[in-house]
C-alpha positions, 0 to 999 in steps of 0.5 A: 842591614837586610842580608841576602844570599842570591843562588846564581848557578847551583851547577858551578856553585856561585852565590850573591851575598847582598849586605844592604843598609836599610835607607830610602837613600840611594848609595854607592855598592862595591862588589867584592870579589875574594880569595885568589888561587881558587882554594878557598874564600875566606871571610876576612877578603869577602864577608868582612870587607863588605861588612866594613864597607857597608857600615861607611854607606854603601851596600855591598856585594860578595860573590862567591865562586867555585873555589877548591874541587869545583875550581874553573876559572872559566866558571869563576869569570861566569859567577862574576858575570852573573852577578853584575846581569843580577844586579843590573835586571833584578837588584836595581827593582828592589833596591836603591843603588847609585 
């Protein structure tokens, strides 16, 4: 499995973690948007979930959005949009997603 962290926007502290299986076969993907209340993103809500799906033949993506002092509802929504835009424009050229 390959892991990659893509900075989506450094001003609002958003990024996309990609857990990509080493295969030439196109696999379904799942996007994990963990947390709630903008307090913090916990590993059990993000990385663990992504890794569990990755072991079940999924390409997994974790959206990291602004929390705590940087929390902002509009920027969190923008981080999710940017993650999907990245997957559509950059990710599909490099990866095998369905």
